[in-house]
ROMAR-860643 format. One line per 3 residues: number of its first residue (from 0); their letters; for each residue x, y, z of C-alpha. Coordinates in pm, 1 decimal. Example, Ala and Ser with C-alpha at 12.3 -4.5 7.8 and 13.67 -1.06 7.14 Angstrom:
<atoms>
0> AS> 1230.0:-450.0:780.0 | 1367.0:-106.0:714.0
</atoms>
This chain:
<atoms>
0> MKK> -5285.0:7682.7:-30440.0 | -5477.2:7856.1:-30172.8 | -5572.7:8221.5:-30181.8
3> IIC> -5679.8:8422.5:-29879.9 | -5911.2:8722.5:-29884.9 | -5918.1:8943.6:-29575.2
6> TLA> -5959.4:8654.4:-29336.0 | -5700.5:8523.5:-29550.7 | -5590.9:7946.4:-30322.8
9> LAV> -5335.2:7499.5:-30692.6 | -5230.2:7204.0:-30814.2 | -4893.1:7167.3:-30976.5
12> TLW> -4768.2:6841.1:-31115.5 | -4468.2:6641.0:-31006.0 | -4295.7:6580.8:-31333.7
15> SCK> -4102.0:6268.3:-31421.1 | -3732.9:6306.2:-31346.2 | -3535.0:6053.4:-31549.8
18> TGT> -3157.9:6043.4:-31567.0 | -3036.8:6161.5:-31905.3 | -2795.5:5974.7:-32128.8
21> SSA> -2442.0:6098.2:-32179.6 | -2530.5:6251.0:-32516.9 | -2835.1:6432.9:-32373.0
24> AKE> -2622.8:6570.4:-32090.8 | -2403.6:6752.1:-32342.1 | -2703.5:6938.2:-32482.4
27> NVA> -2856.2:7164.5:-32226.2 | -2997.5:7509.9:-32171.5 | -2750.5:7709.8:-31963.0
30> VNI> -2898.9:8007.7:-31778.8 | -2733.5:8280.8:-31576.4 | -2945.3:8505.6:-31353.7
33> NLT> -2753.5:8805.8:-31222.6 | -2886.0:8919.9:-30885.0 | -2579.5:9129.0:-30800.7
36> DVK> -2618.4:9399.7:-31063.6 | -2976.1:9523.4:-31040.2 | -3060.7:9824.1:-31258.6
39> DDK> -3395.5:10002.5:-31261.6 | -3534.1:9719.1:-31047.7 | -3454.4:9464.7:-31320.2
42> VLV> -3212.6:9173.3:-31343.0 | -3025.1:9042.1:-31645.3 | -3089.9:8688.0:-31763.0
45> TVT> -2848.7:8526.8:-32010.4 | -2942.9:8201.3:-32183.0 | -2700.9:7982.1:-32378.0
48> APQ> -2906.6:7787.4:-32629.6 | -2879.4:7419.1:-32713.5 | -2818.3:7331.1:-33077.8
51> IKT> -3103.2:7464.0:-33292.5 | -3158.6:7285.6:-33625.1 | -3431.1:7510.5:-33767.4
54> DEV> -3404.5:7849.1:-33939.0 | -3639.5:8001.1:-33685.5 | -3697.9:7921.5:-33318.6
57> IYS> -3939.4:8055.3:-33059.5 | -3839.2:8127.1:-32700.5 | -4128.6:8154.4:-32455.3
60> IPK> -4183.7:8249.0:-32094.2 | -4503.0:8091.3:-31951.9 | -4846.1:8242.9:-31999.2
63> TVP> -4984.2:8009.9:-31733.1 | -4820.4:7766.8:-31492.9 | -4991.7:7453.8:-31360.1
66> GTY> -5208.2:7509.8:-31056.8 | -5257.7:7885.6:-31074.7 | -5570.7:7841.9:-31290.1
69> STD> -5524.3:8191.4:-31432.1 | -5369.9:8365.2:-31730.6 | -5077.7:8566.9:-31594.4
72> NYG> -4849.0:8633.2:-31893.1 | -4517.8:8621.1:-31706.6 | -4338.1:8719.4:-32026.0
75> KYS> -4477.8:9071.8:-32018.7 | -4245.3:9150.0:-31728.0 | -3941.9:9091.3:-31954.3
78> DDF> -3803.3:9330.8:-32213.4 | -3488.4:9430.4:-32407.1 | -3478.7:9080.4:-32555.7
81> KAF> -3168.9:9021.4:-32775.0 | -3018.1:8722.3:-32956.0 | -2654.8:8669.1:-33065.5
84> DVK> -2445.4:8425.2:-33266.1 | -2117.3:8274.5:-33145.6 | -1923.7:8586.2:-33255.8
87> GNA> -2156.8:8819.9:-33069.6 | -2338.9:8941.9:-33378.7 | -2702.1:9031.0:-33321.2
90> LNV> -2969.3:8811.3:-33477.7 | -3313.6:8930.4:-33586.9 | -3572.2:8906.4:-33309.4
93> KRI> -3947.9:8964.9:-33328.6 | -4178.0:8974.6:-33030.1 | -4481.3:8760.2:-33115.1
96> DDN> -4692.2:8834.4:-32806.5 | -4652.7:8906.7:-32435.2 | -4469.9:8580.4:-32374.4
99> SWS> -4286.9:8473.4:-32691.6 | -4007.3:8592.3:-32920.8 | -3918.4:8458.9:-33267.9
102> ISD> -3544.8:8439.7:-33351.2 | -3430.5:8430.4:-33715.3 | -3114.2:8252.0:-33841.7
105> AKK> -3165.8:8026.3:-33541.3 | -2905.4:7771.4:-33653.7 | -2646.0:8037.6:-33564.8
108> LKT> -2799.4:8112.9:-33224.0 | -2557.8:8106.5:-32931.8 | -2706.0:8324.7:-32657.1
111> ITY> -3005.6:8540.2:-32571.9 | -3031.2:8810.6:-32308.8 | -3324.9:8995.7:-32156.3
114> LVG> -3416.8:9199.3:-31851.6 | -3674.4:9075.7:-31600.1 | -3883.1:9304.4:-31380.2
117> DTF> -4075.0:9179.8:-31077.5 | -4449.5:9131.9:-31034.8 | -4478.0:9245.0:-30670.3
120> DTE> -4428.9:9605.9:-30782.0 | -4734.9:9588.3:-31006.8 | -4990.0:9446.0:-30764.8
123> KGT> -5296.3:9652.9:-30690.7 | -5507.6:9421.1:-30478.1 | -5553.3:9063.5:-30363.0
126> GFG> -5511.8:8886.1:-30695.1 | -5889.3:8825.0:-30717.7 | -6099.5:9013.3:-30969.0
129> NDD> -5803.2:9189.0:-31130.6 | -5503.0:9111.7:-31348.0 | -5249.6:9084.8:-31066.4
132> VFS> -5021.1:8784.6:-31054.1 | -5098.8:8586.3:-30738.0 | -4806.8:8679.5:-30511.2
135> PAG> -4687.6:8325.8:-30420.1 | -4656.8:8264.1:-30796.8 | -4496.5:8603.4:-30855.6
138> TNI> -4146.8:8749.3:-30842.4 | -3971.0:9003.5:-30623.3 | -3658.1:9204.8:-30696.3
141> NAG> -3541.3:9402.6:-30393.6 | -3170.7:9463.0:-30454.7 | -2947.4:9332.3:-30178.7
144> INF> -3243.4:9244.5:-29958.6 | -3480.6:8986.6:-30109.4 | -3538.9:8806.3:-30437.4
147> MVN> -3838.3:8576.3:-30481.0 | -3723.3:8364.8:-30773.7 | -4026.4:8177.4:-30896.8
150> THG> -3828.9:8030.6:-31184.4 | -4113.1:8050.0:-31438.6 | -4094.2:8429.4:-31408.7
153> FVG> -3723.0:8442.2:-31498.2 | -3653.9:8146.9:-31726.1 | -3829.4:8036.6:-32043.7
156> YFQ> -3793.6:7752.7:-32292.3 | -3714.9:7698.2:-32658.6 | -3980.2:7551.5:-32883.7
159> DKL> -3955.9:7170.1:-32883.6 | -3678.2:7179.4:-32621.2 | -3883.0:7129.9:-32303.7
162> DVP> -3713.1:6796.1:-32232.4 | -3358.2:6931.7:-32256.7 | -3171.0:6952.1:-31921.9
165> YKV> -3127.4:7293.8:-31759.5 | -2823.1:7428.4:-31580.3 | -2901.7:7749.8:-31393.9
168> TIT> -2629.8:7964.9:-31239.6 | -2744.4:8241.8:-31006.2 | -2493.0:8504.1:-30897.6
171> HPE> -2598.9:8683.6:-30580.4 | -2466.2:8906.0:-30299.5 | -2268.1:8713.7:-30038.4
174> TLW> -2506.1:8838.4:-29769.0 | -2803.6:8658.7:-29926.5 | -2874.4:8286.9:-29907.8
177> GAT> -3098.6:8092.8:-30143.4 | -3358.3:7871.7:-29974.4 | -3480.8:7592.8:-30202.3
180> SMT> -3533.8:7218.3:-30224.6 | -3275.4:7197.8:-30503.4 | -2910.1:7117.4:-30432.6
183> DED> -2653.6:7388.8:-30493.6 | -2365.2:7234.8:-30689.3 | -2129.6:7532.0:-30640.2
186> ASK> -1943.1:7584.4:-30312.5 | -1903.8:7957.5:-30380.4 | -2077.5:8199.8:-30143.7
189> TSD> -2175.9:8426.9:-30433.5 | -2282.1:8176.4:-30696.4 | -2531.7:7890.0:-30692.5
192> VFT> -2561.3:7622.5:-30961.6 | -2874.1:7411.9:-31000.9 | -2938.7:7141.5:-31259.2
195> TPR> -3270.1:6985.2:-31355.0 | -3346.3:6714.6:-31612.9 | -3599.4:6932.1:-31793.6
198> YAV> -3781.5:7263.8:-31784.5 | -4086.1:7139.6:-31594.2 | -3870.5:7036.2:-31297.9
201> LVE> -3705.6:7377.8:-31288.7 | -4048.5:7545.6:-31281.6 | -4138.1:7338.4:-30976.2
204> NPI> -3841.5:7468.9:-30775.3 | -3866.3:7830.0:-30656.7 | -3577.9:7991.0:-30467.2
207> MYS> -3599.4:8271.0:-30212.9 | -3284.9:8479.1:-30156.4 | -3260.4:8681.5:-29837.0
210> KPD> -3055.8:8713.3:-29521.0 | -3027.3:8355.8:-29387.0 | -3316.5:8279.8:-29152.0
213> YTT> -3416.1:7915.6:-29153.4 | -3465.2:7603.8:-28945.7 | -3448.8:7236.2:-29034.4
216> FNV> -3604.5:6931.7:-28873.3 | -3705.1:6577.3:-28964.7 | -4056.5:6434.4:-28955.9
219> NGM> -4090.6:6060.0:-29000.9 | -3808.8:6043.0:-29254.7 | -3885.3:6373.3:-29429.4
222> DIL> -3636.0:6659.9:-29398.0 | -3819.8:6990.9:-29354.3 | -3671.7:7336.2:-29423.2
225> IAV> -3855.4:7649.1:-29304.1 | -3715.0:7976.1:-29446.2 | -3852.6:8320.7:-29356.7
228> YSP> -3812.8:8671.1:-29495.4 | -3948.1:8928.9:-29250.3 | -3865.0:9288.6:-29352.5
231> TGK> -3847.5:9424.9:-28996.1 | -3738.5:9100.5:-28830.3 | -4070.3:9073.8:-28646.5
234> FTA> -4084.3:8699.4:-28717.1 | -3813.4:8437.3:-28751.7 | -3814.4:8080.6:-28875.9
237> ESI> -3746.0:7964.8:-28522.4 | -4052.4:8150.2:-28390.2 | -4296.3:7950.9:-28607.4
240> TPE> -4116.8:7617.1:-28627.6 | -4277.6:7446.9:-28322.6 | -4629.2:7490.9:-28465.5
243> MKT> -4516.0:7385.5:-28814.8 | -4348.3:7072.9:-28677.4 | -4660.0:6972.2:-28483.8
246> MMT> -4880.5:7022.0:-28788.1 | -4655.3:6847.1:-29039.3 | -4604.1:6552.2:-28807.0
249> AQK> -4982.2:6514.5:-28784.5 | -5010.1:6534.9:-29164.7 | -4748.0:6265.4:-29217.8
252> NFL> -4925.1:6041.6:-28968.4 | -5258.7:6100.7:-29140.7 | -5128.2:6028.6:-29490.7
255> GKV> -4949.2:5710.9:-29398.3 | -4801.3:5531.0:-29699.9 | -4912.7:5781.2:-29964.1
258> NAT> -4621.3:6018.5:-29927.5 | -4261.7:5925.3:-30008.5 | -4118.4:6278.6:-30037.8
261> KKY> -3777.4:6298.9:-29871.0 | -3739.3:6676.4:-29851.9 | -3990.8:6956.7:-29818.2
264> TVL> -3931.1:7332.5:-29804.9 | -4159.2:7612.6:-29685.8 | -4067.6:7959.8:-29815.1
267> LYL> -4245.6:8230.4:-29615.4 | -4236.1:8585.4:-29752.6 | -4386.4:8847.5:-29520.9
270> SSM> -4506.7:9159.0:-29699.0 | -4459.9:9510.6:-29564.6 | -4793.2:9598.5:-29731.2
273> AKD> -4619.1:9894.2:-29898.0 | -4751.7:10009.8:-30233.6 | -4473.5:9826.0:-30420.2
276> DAH> -4493.1:9506.4:-30215.6 | -4700.2:9188.4:-30235.7 | -5076.3:9205.8:-30171.6
279> GFG> -5196.8:8861.5:-30283.2 | -5193.6:8645.6:-29971.0 | -5197.0:8267.6:-29962.9
282> ALE> -4973.7:7988.7:-30088.5 | -4866.5:7791.8:-30393.7 | -4752.2:7432.1:-30373.6
285> HPT> -4492.3:7237.3:-30566.2 | -4385.5:6873.0:-30527.9 | -4130.5:6954.4:-30258.3
288> VTT> -4189.3:7326.4:-30189.4 | -4462.4:7561.1:-30073.1 | -4430.8:7936.3:-30123.4
291> VVL> -4634.3:8144.0:-29879.0 | -4701.0:8519.0:-29878.9 | -4866.4:8685.7:-29578.9
294> PES> -4863.9:9037.4:-29426.0 | -4591.9:9093.5:-29167.3 | -4830.8:9306.4:-28961.2
297> MPK> -5032.6:9000.7:-28853.9 | -5020.4:8905.6:-28485.1 | -4822.8:8588.6:-28411.6
300> EKL> -5136.2:8386.2:-28336.1 | -5301.2:8481.6:-28665.0 | -4984.1:8421.8:-28863.0
303> VES> -4946.8:8071.1:-28723.0 | -5316.7:7999.1:-28780.3 | -5290.1:8115.0:-29141.8
306> MKD> -4972.4:7911.9:-29192.4 | -5151.6:7603.9:-29063.9 | -5440.2:7656.2:-29304.9
309> VVS> -5242.0:7729.1:-29619.2 | -4939.6:7503.9:-29564.7 | -5154.6:7205.6:-29467.0
312> HEF> -5359.8:7254.3:-29785.1 | -5047.8:7282.0:-30003.5 | -4877.8:6985.2:-29836.2
315> FHI> -5174.2:6759.3:-29914.7 | -5129.8:6837.7:-30282.8 | -4857.0:6572.3:-30257.9
318> VTP> -5147.0:6330.5:-30303.9 | -5326.1:6507.8:-30585.6 | -5240.5:6632.7:-30838.2
321> LTI> -4871.6:6580.3:-30765.5 | -4916.2:6203.2:-30754.1 | -5263.1:6151.2:-30905.4
324> HSK> -5326.3:6366.2:-31213.0 | -5450.6:6369.4:-31570.4 | -5259.2:6398.3:-31898.0
327> EIQ> -5352.0:6768.2:-31917.1 | -5132.7:6824.3:-31611.9 | -4857.9:6574.1:-31691.8
330> YFD> -4802.4:6726.6:-32036.7 | -4882.7:7085.7:-31949.3 | -4863.4:7346.3:-32226.7
333> YNA> -4737.2:7667.9:-32066.7 | -4861.8:7896.3:-32341.5 | -5172.5:7715.0:-32470.6
336> PKM> -5289.2:7526.5:-32161.4 | -5562.8:7265.5:-32167.4 | -5726.8:7230.2:-31828.8
339> SEH> -5841.3:6911.7:-31656.5 | -6201.4:6838.3:-31550.6 | -6109.4:6735.1:-31200.3
342> LWM> -6054.2:7040.8:-30981.9 | -6304.0:6882.2:-30741.7 | -6025.8:6633.3:-30663.4
345> YEG> -5709.7:6840.5:-30707.1 | -5828.2:7131.7:-30493.3 | -6148.3:7006.0:-30329.5
348> VTE> -6025.4:6676.4:-30183.5 | -5702.1:6850.8:-30086.2 | -5895.7:7116.3:-29894.2
351> YFA> -6111.9:6846.1:-29733.2 | -5800.1:6662.1:-29614.7 | -5658.4:6988.2:-29477.6
354> NLF> -5956.8:7001.4:-29241.2 | -6019.5:6630.4:-29183.1 | -5663.2:6558.7:-29068.3
357> QIN> -5698.0:6816.4:-28791.8 | -5995.1:6641.1:-28629.8 | -5840.2:6302.1:-28710.5
360> QGL> -5514.5:6391.5:-28534.5 | -5673.0:6578.3:-28242.3 | -5568.0:6929.5:-28344.6
363> IDE> -5929.9:7053.0:-28336.1 | -6246.0:6918.7:-28171.3 | -6576.0:6808.8:-28325.8
366> PEF> -6762.0:7139.7:-28279.6 | -6483.1:7325.1:-28461.2 | -6486.0:7073.4:-28746.2
369> YTR> -6864.0:7100.7:-28783.4 | -6840.0:7480.9:-28778.3 | -6592.2:7464.2:-29066.9
372> IAD> -6824.4:7235.3:-29264.7 | -7119.9:7467.7:-29200.6 | -6913.4:7765.5:-29313.0
375> KIE> -6818.9:7591.6:-29639.7 | -7184.4:7512.3:-29706.1 | -7274.8:7875.9:-29646.5
378> QAK> -6993.8:8001.8:-29870.8 | -7089.3:7757.6:-30147.6 | -7442.3:7900.6:-30146.1
381> SLN> -7303.9:8235.5:-30260.8 | -7163.7:8072.7:-30575.5 | -7333.9:7892.1:-30866.3
384> DTM> -7462.2:7568.3:-30715.6 | -7601.5:7435.8:-31044.6 | -7286.4:7470.8:-31253.7
387> SFT> -7126.7:7141.6:-31351.8 | -6798.8:7112.2:-31162.8 | -6629.2:6924.2:-31445.9
390> VMS> -6736.9:7185.7:-31701.0 | -6620.3:7465.8:-31472.7 | -6283.7:7295.5:-31423.5
393> KNV> -6229.9:7236.5:-31794.8 | -6302.8:7600.9:-31872.3 | -6170.8:7768.5:-31556.9
396> LEQ> -5952.0:8014.6:-31748.8 | -6258.3:8165.8:-31917.1 | -6575.0:8342.5:-31802.7
399> PYK> -6823.7:8268.9:-31654.6 | -6633.1:7973.6:-31511.5 | -6334.3:8177.4:-31392.8
402> DQY> -6548.9:8361.1:-31136.9 | -6657.5:8027.2:-30987.1 | -6305.3:7906.5:-30915.8
405> LNV> -6332.4:7983.1:-30542.3 | -6594.0:7709.8:-30515.0 | -6317.0:7450.2:-30539.7
408> YQK> -6237.4:7528.5:-30174.8 | -6600.9:7524.0:-30065.2 | -6818.8:7286.4:-30268.2
411> GAL> -6508.2:7099.4:-30383.4 | -6422.4:7011.8:-30023.4 | -6786.1:6919.2:-29953.7
414> IGM> -6783.8:6684.7:-30254.2 | -6485.8:6512.1:-30094.4 | -6675.3:6490.2:-29763.7
417> CID> -6981.5:6331.3:-29923.7 | -6774.3:6073.0:-30110.2 | -6591.9:5994.8:-29785.2
420> III> -6922.4:5939.1:-29604.3 | -7063.0:5719.1:-29883.9 | -6755.3:5495.4:-29875.1
423> REK> -6763.7:5478.9:-29493.9 | -7130.1:5381.5:-29495.0 | -7093.4:5112.9:-29763.8
426> SNG> -6781.4:4963.0:-29602.8 | -6921.8:4968.8:-29248.0 | -6660.4:5228.0:-29154.5
429> ERG> -6363.7:5024.9:-29274.7 | -6262.1:5253.3:-29560.9 | -6293.4:5617.5:-29665.2
432> ILD> -6172.0:5861.8:-29927.1 | -5811.6:5837.5:-29805.2 | -5822.4:5467.9:-29889.1
435> LMH> -5950.6:5560.7:-30236.1 | -5660.3:5801.5:-30284.7 | -5417.5:5526.8:-30178.1
438> KLS> -5560.8:5299.2:-30445.9 | -5552.9:5568.5:-30712.2 | -5189.3:5639.5:-30622.0
441> EEY> -5107.5:5273.3:-30675.8 | -5307.3:5259.7:-31000.8 | -5149.8:5574.1:-31148.4
444> GVE> -4875.3:5765.4:-30968.8 | -4623.9:6033.5:-31054.8 | -4527.8:5897.9:-31397.0
447> KPF> -4862.5:5754.9:-31510.0 | -5139.9:6009.5:-31572.3 | -5503.8:5914.7:-31624.2
450> NDN> -5738.2:6011.0:-31906.1 | -5978.9:6279.4:-31786.6 | -6289.4:6100.2:-31916.8
453> ELF> -6198.1:5768.9:-31752.0 | -6149.1:5877.1:-31390.4 | -6511.3:5844.0:-31275.5
456> DKI> -6532.0:5486.7:-31404.3 | -6206.1:5399.2:-31231.9 | -6324.5:5549.3:-30899.7
459> TKL> -6653.2:5358.4:-30925.8 | -6467.0:5029.2:-30978.2 | -6245.1:5100.1:-30678.1
462> TYP> -6539.7:5193.6:-30453.8 | -6916.5:5148.1:-30498.9 | -7186.5:5219.7:-30760.4
465> EVG> -7328.3:5484.0:-30524.3 | -7004.5:5682.6:-30553.3 | -7025.5:5669.8:-30931.7
468> EFL> -7385.9:5786.2:-30924.1 | -7292.0:6074.3:-30694.2 | -7012.8:6185.8:-30928.4
471> KTH> -7241.2:6163.7:-31231.7 | -7526.8:6354.3:-31065.7 | -7353.3:6615.9:-30852.7
474> VAG> -7003.6:6665.5:-30999.7 | -7048.0:6620.1:-31373.0 | -7418.9:6696.6:-31339.2
477> TTP> -7590.8:7013.9:-31226.3 | -7799.8:6884.2:-30935.3 | -7723.1:7063.2:-30604.4
480> IQY> -7609.4:6842.8:-30315.5 | -7835.0:6797.2:-30013.0 | -7558.6:6791.5:-29754.2
483> DQY> -7799.6:6719.3:-29467.8 | -7877.1:6379.4:-29618.6 | -7512.5:6274.8:-29624.0
486> LAK> -7429.6:6404.7:-29277.9 | -7735.4:6222.7:-29140.5 | -7571.8:5896.4:-29249.7
489> VGV> -7310.5:5953.0:-28976.4 | -7562.6:6078.4:-28720.3 | -7491.8:6448.3:-28765.6
492> TKA> -7775.7:6699.2:-28800.1 | -7826.6:7074.4:-28824.9 | -7803.1:7287.6:-28514.5
495> SEK> -7783.2:7656.4:-28437.3 | -7546.4:7834.0:-28207.2 | -7511.6:8182.2:-28075.5
498> KAG> -7153.5:8289.1:-28097.7 | -6955.1:8605.7:-28063.6 | -6868.9:8771.8:-28390.4
501> SVF> -6574.2:8989.5:-28477.0 | -6577.9:9336.8:-28323.8 | -6439.6:9517.8:-28626.9
504> IKG> -6566.0:9316.7:-28925.5 | -6881.1:9124.2:-29017.7 | -6831.9:8889.2:-29309.8
507> QMP> -6662.7:9110.2:-29566.2 | -6796.8:9434.5:-29415.7 | -6560.6:9625.6:-29184.5
510> YIG> -6687.1:9871.8:-28924.8 | -6365.0:10073.0:-28945.1 | -6181.4:10241.2:-29230.7
513> VDP> -5833.5:10382.0:-29291.8 | -5719.8:10714.4:-29434.7 | -5431.6:10613.7:-29667.7
516> KTK> -5267.7:10955.5:-29631.1 | -5263.9:10979.5:-29252.4 | -5290.2:10603.5:-29183.2
519> QIS> -5547.1:10685.7:-28914.2 | -5821.6:10435.8:-28829.6 | -6173.7:10572.4:-28797.8
522> VRQ> -6526.2:10448.0:-28736.1 | -6712.6:10417.9:-29066.2 | -7006.1:10650.6:-29127.9
525> DVE> -7197.4:10434.2:-29376.7 | -7272.5:10123.0:-29170.1 | -7495.3:10040.3:-28874.7
528> LNP> -7264.0:9995.2:-28577.3 | -7267.4:9684.5:-28358.9 | -7298.6:9675.5:-27975.0
531> FFT> -6923.7:9715.6:-27921.8 | -6939.0:10067.3:-28067.2 | -7278.3:10170.0:-27930.8
534> NLD> -7196.8:10052.9:-27577.9 | -6888.5:10276.6:-27572.8 | -7076.9:10559.8:-27741.5
537> LKP> -6832.0:10557.7:-28032.5 | -6963.0:10771.4:-28317.3 | -6925.5:10751.6:-28695.4
540> GDV> -6614.3:10947.7:-28792.3 | -6436.5:10901.5:-28459.2 | -6063.4:10846.1:-28512.0
543> ILS> -5932.1:10558.1:-28298.8 | -5593.1:10663.7:-28162.7 | -5527.9:10388.5:-27909.0
546> INA> -5696.1:10107.3:-27718.0 | -5577.8:10008.9:-27371.5 | -5286.5:10252.1:-27411.5
549> KPY> -5158.6:10088.5:-27734.8 | -5156.3:10322.4:-28038.9 | -5302.9:10186.4:-28363.0
552> TLD> -5267.5:10293.2:-28728.1 | -5270.5:10121.5:-29066.3 | -4921.7:9989.0:-28985.7
555> NIY> -5048.8:9761.6:-28708.5 | -5418.1:9725.8:-28790.6 | -5380.0:9346.1:-28804.9
558> DLI> -5261.6:9359.6:-28443.6 | -5581.1:9545.2:-28350.4 | -5806.9:9295.7:-28527.0
561> GES> -5616.8:8997.2:-28392.7 | -5611.1:9120.2:-28035.7 | -5981.4:9206.2:-28045.0
564> ENW> -6059.8:8839.9:-28106.2 | -5920.1:8763.6:-27761.6 | -6145.7:9014.3:-27586.8
567> KEN> -6408.1:8870.4:-27354.3 | -6752.5:9002.2:-27267.0 | -6732.8:9275.8:-26999.4
570> DPI> -6353.0:9309.2:-27015.2 | -6252.8:9662.1:-26911.6 | -6141.8:9877.1:-27204.1
573> TVQ> -6004.5:10226.2:-27256.8 | -6030.8:10387.1:-27599.3 | -5861.6:10714.5:-27689.1
576> IKR> -6026.3:10887.1:-27983.7 | -6023.5:11213.5:-28173.0 | -6370.6:11358.6:-28229.3
579> AGA> -6428.3:11684.5:-28412.2 | -6059.6:11768.5:-28371.6 | -6051.4:11711.4:-27994.8
582> DKT> -5894.0:11416.2:-27810.8 | -6123.8:11217.9:-27584.6 | -6076.2:10916.5:-27359.1
585> IKG> -6360.3:10664.8:-27322.8 | -6359.0:10405.3:-27047.7 | -6605.8:10117.9:-27037.2
588> TVK> -6647.8:9745.6:-27094.8 | -6641.2:9522.3:-27398.8 | -6977.6:9421.7:-27545.9
591> LPY> -6938.1:9159.9:-27815.1 | -7172.2:9129.7:-28114.1 | -7349.3:8792.0:-28105.6
594> EES> -7491.6:8616.8:-28409.1 | -7707.3:8309.9:-28461.2 | -7533.8:8076.9:-28703.4
597> ETF> -7593.4:7730.4:-28842.2 | -7366.5:7446.7:-28747.8 | -7395.7:7071.1:-28699.7
600> KAT> -7375.5:6832.6:-28409.0 | -7392.4:6460.3:-28348.5 | -7746.3:6366.8:-28242.4
603> DAS> -7792.2:5999.5:-28339.2 | -7613.0:5769.7:-28094.2 | -7687.2:5467.5:-28313.8
606> KEK> -7450.0:5611.3:-28578.5 | -7169.0:5694.6:-28337.6 | -6944.6:5406.8:-28450.6
609> LKN> -6972.2:5516.1:-28813.5 | -6920.1:5881.2:-28718.8 | -6605.1:5793.4:-28525.5
612> AWL> -6475.6:5590.7:-28818.9 | -6536.3:5893.5:-29043.9 | -6360.0:6142.3:-28817.1
615> KG> -6099.4:5922.4:-28651.9 | -6062.1:5615.6:-28873.2
</atoms>
């Protein structure tokens, strides 16, 4: 999972898919999801139960799904839960909690029905620091237009029946097409049938229904499907496919023999940013699917850049935890989850790969890579640098550990970098952390999880004692990492650079605000303005109507921010404003705010061979 805040966060397991016997095939959970008859923004789900041999049975919708690292209680979006026997007589039902219902006289149980509402309607913010469901893990019900069917939000499981096959029939308007990595077994244009060997496989296969807009291509033996929902049609699958193909080709080349996935789907949902639409931006990965949610108002360049960041991160989850994972993930408990100690690997190494492959495959240059490393070091400083990463991972659903989750993308990636450098140094550049992940994939793999407390010993045996000591001291331990010492091993040292900052935002502090009623953009009155504003004599409270003859409001504010990043020093600029009720036109030149920032650069020529092995090996 990768979450994005302003500038724009999972690991889900690939579950074993074994062919069932003929007797097991007869016993299944049959589900019908009705997307054609939406009432009060809810859809009807009907479940035909397998044979129940107990007097009472519990049906549950997940509290947590693997990789979201949060308690989301998907069951609370379902209501009007009913159970019936074969003659249609109602059975006694008791709601146990947000996610579970107890059914009496369960031996007579034939079907259950309930209504499911969507999570997009309930979102208030970004998914951080509140109770919102992270949008890529959420659900959308927009009758006749779009349905985001993250299956864990619609379909539950019977107690002790997780390994029973599922047959899911989805009836939908003929105008909508379901994009998924699953195979539709029904030729009808209004009904799709999907079968999975067990519940966990169903959970790993979201479906997005919308007007057909998709492209397909093949990358080194992998079939790729890109499907897009864009409410105004601003973006199409075809418009982003060239960049996605370039990136995914580079990823496949980087991974080499690790990945054997034959089909991969990217579901892109673009939010209108309306009050009842998605607000949690980022992506969620599955073994053969990534769901992505971003604002439609983004400029094309920023959309593609964000897609590269989040999709590359999610794609690398193919390595871990989808291939390499612990028993806590393999045998995940959806309503009483036990978390693994190794988020440093699941999310951290994944994030490291998402950056390393870009320099490795020539998509970015060295200065850009070093800037990214410096930024992660700076971001990690704002979090608890003395908290044990393994302890945080094990307890990530609870405070105070929950608030430190974001460090998996910062310090977690830096942990991966340091291990990579240690292995490169000890092997004279011959091997790195990718080689370690190859070996772990061979040792374990999709169907063979590891014991949490044995992983460090296994890694040490596959690498060097120095790697084991690093893990003990800096990952399980509480000692902060001196990143300078590790980068010096490859001839890279600290440097400073003066670079242009953003015109309209510094860090998390914007210089402009928006009136939600009028949608007008204005200069904030409670911040010290940067040279862009002072040079043009823009005043606090000024309403920005247009820039260079293009009108701007909340509806296209991402365009304004994106386009400003292409402005150059001394470019001519015309700003139309409203000040004290009167329109005014200001003509002048662009003055960019410059900031001194830390970065790194290669300074030791004697380490160049090792550095090149690290970045290009």
